[in-house]
C-alpha positions, 0 to 999 in steps of 0.5 A: 524521498517518496518511494512506492514500489520495491522488490524484496526476498523474504526466507523464513527460518529452517526447522531445527533437526531432530535429536538421537539421544538415549537416556543415561541414568544411574540404576536405569539400564536401558533407558531407551530413546529421549531425543527431543524435537527440533524447534520451528523456524521463524516466520517472516511477517508484515504489519502496518505502522501508522507513522510510515508514508513511504517504503523508504526503508524496504528500498535500502534493505532488500533481503529479510531473514528470520531466525532458524530453529534450533535442534533438539536435545536429549531428555526430550527436550524440544529445540527453541524456535526461530525468532520471527522477522517483522517488516513494517510498512505503511497503510495501503500497502499491497504484496504480490509473489513476483514469480506466480503473480499471486496477490498475498495481501493488501493491508489497509487498517492499522494493526493489519498483519499477514505472514508472508513466509512461513517457517519450516517445521522442526525435524522429529527426535528419535524418541518418536520412532521407539516401538515395541520392536524397535526399542533403541531407533536411530532414526531422526528427521531433518528440519524443513526449510522455511519458504522464500519468496520474491515479493513485489511490494506496492504502496497505494495511498489511501485518501478520501479525495483524489485531485485529477488534472492535466499538468499545471491546472492548479492542483497543488495550488488547490491543496495548498489553499484548503489544506494544511499541505505545502506541495511545490507550486511553480509556473511549469508542468510536472512540478508535483513528481510525487503524490502529496496529501493534505488534511482539509478541515471543515470544522471541528471534529470534521475533516477529510484527506485529500491527495495531489496527484502529479499531472496526468497527459495522453498516454499516462494509462501506458506509462507516459509521463508520470504514468502508471506509478501514480494513477494507481494511488487514485485507486484508493480514493473515494471521490474523484476532482477533476481540475481543469484550467479555463485559462489553458489553450486545451478546451475544456471539453477536450481536456475533460474527455482526455481526463476521463479517457486516461481513467477508463483505460488504466482501470474502467471502475474508477469512472463509477466513483463519484466525482466533481468538475472544478474549472479553476483560475477564473481570476485570470479571466476577470477584466480581460473581457474573455468569457467562456461557456461551461460546456455539457460535461455529460451532467457533471456538477461543475464549480467555478473557482479560483484556487489562488485567490480562493474563490468559490473553494468553500462550496467546492469543499462542502460538496466534496465532504457530502459525497465523502460521507455518503460513500461512507454511509453506502459502504456501511449499509 
């Protein structure tokens, strides 16, 4: 099951109370105060687990709580700090505060972690309140409460190339033909209901990651069809590949404009990403006598392919790989 959006509650540990204690030792009259401070409450933090691919674990555990700090003790002993609680998430996780809408973290790199709820400070023991005029203080302070937040956790897949197309354009077939992925292929719309990642191998030591996004229909930016919940995954892709079915009843130019409109209405900066256009299923036109003219698509780089028959795929894959490398070099600069 692919889960990419969950809401959880995190509660950090409360700090331990300070201690009221007096030194009791033989031959030491009026030993004075020796109450120690309380321990700090444990934090709740998130960290990337490279083995995780979805937020499924978070779906079944809605609340995460760290341990409280222990209260202070006599002999000026500080209480033990509370144990922290770790929440493991996949790379590409975005964390937001539900109440405030604040973006807390965008976790994209292995080893990255962020504290999402801080533990409360420990209280002060009576040793801290001693003075020449108050030699037997009985004051102490309570430990502070740990933070508690309601968080929206969203997964946005990280891939080099995002496949964008209308339902049944052949995205899943293309991914199966060029990568190690095995998405469902069927002769009906929305056979892909969850994003699928695949590694495309160019040669030894050269490869890139491609993601198959469920088909976009008109109004997807408003949540129609499979909508926004999957459009969000395109945000992480460095290069976009618009896949258009040449055998579809929808004219090529109309399909192209529909895809661009949905991308623009969802997030306009997506149109600034490098992109290619692949006209798929040209094998269906062979021997039929049907010809089509490639429309002028505003200077787009257009490739004629058949994902099923593997026609034209080598040239397309190499063009995508060159774009990925150019993007990487531009970010390094």
